[in-house]
N, C-alpha and C positions, 0 to 999 in steps of 0.2 A: 358187748362193749364196742363202741364205734372207734374208728381209726384215730380221731383226734385224742380221745381219752387214752387210748393205748400209747400213742406217741408221747403224751404228757407224762404218763407213768414211766415210760422208759427214760425220758429226760430227767424226771425227778429222781429216779434211781441213780442215774449217772451223776447227778449234782450231789446227792447225798453221799455216794461212795468217794467222790473226789474232793469234797469240801468238808470241813469240820471245824469245830471250835478248837482253837489252839491259843494258849496263854503262856507267856513267858515272864520271867522276872527281869526287871530293869531297875537301875538306880532311881531312887525317889527324886522328883523334881525339887522338893524342899526337904532335904534329909534332916531328920531329928536325932539320929544317932549314927555311929559308924556302921556301915554295911546295911543301911535302911534301903530296902527294895520294895517295889510295888509291882503288882500284876499288870501286864499289858497285853491286850488282845492283838494276836498276830494274824489270825484268820477266823472268820465267822461261819456259822452254819448257813446253808442256802436260805434265802428270804422266805420261800414257801415253807420250809420246815420250822423256822422260827415262829411264823404266824400260826402254823398248825399246832405247835406245842402251846402257844399262848391261849388257844381256844379250849384246851382241855387241861385246866389246872388240876393239880393233885388235891386230894381231900385230907391229907395227913396234916397234923399240926406241927409247926416248926418253931422252935425257940427264937430263931432269927428270921427277919422278913426277907428271906432269899427267894428268888424265883423258883418255882417248882412246878412240874408238869406231870401228868399221868402218862404221857407218851414216852416210849423208850426207843432210842435209836435202833437197837438190834431188832426189836419187834417190828419197827417200821420198814427196815430193810427186808426182813423176812416176808412181810405182808406184800410189799411192792414186788418181790420176786414171784410170789405165789400168784398174784393177779396177772402178771405178765405171762406166767406159764398156764394161765386158764384155770387155776386152782382156787379154792376158797381161802380167803384171807381171814376168815373168822368174823364174828358179828361185831367185834369192837373196832378193829383196824380197817377191814374191808370197806364198809360204807363210808367211813370218814375219809379214807384215801381216795376213794372214787369222786367224792365231792370235791376234795382238794385238787384232784387232777383235772376236773372240769373247769375249775376256777383258774388253774395254771394254764390250761389250753386257751381260755379266753384271753388271759393277760399276755400270753406268748404265741399268739396265732401266727404271726409273721415268722418267728424263729422256728416254729414246729413245721411249717409249710416248706421251709428250705430243705 
């Protein structure tokens, strides 16, 4: 693995550990009843992780049309750490994360060079 890919993996791990999806309840803008609350996004997952999840949709059937992915955050963190330690990240996450790291390195070349 080259230096740029390794730096990208380290940056991706740092972003994923420090950022995450957080949602809170807030009063509804047009309340329909007393105590009407809506969910409001407070913080989002890193952009690379959102696009990574979108590329691998889940195959399960859902009653509602909610976004669903085959990617799991804990598995992604474990695989990133394994790749950085020079270990195998498995046939599923390893190659996918290396491809994502190469794309991340191309998009963030100036940031990674610093």
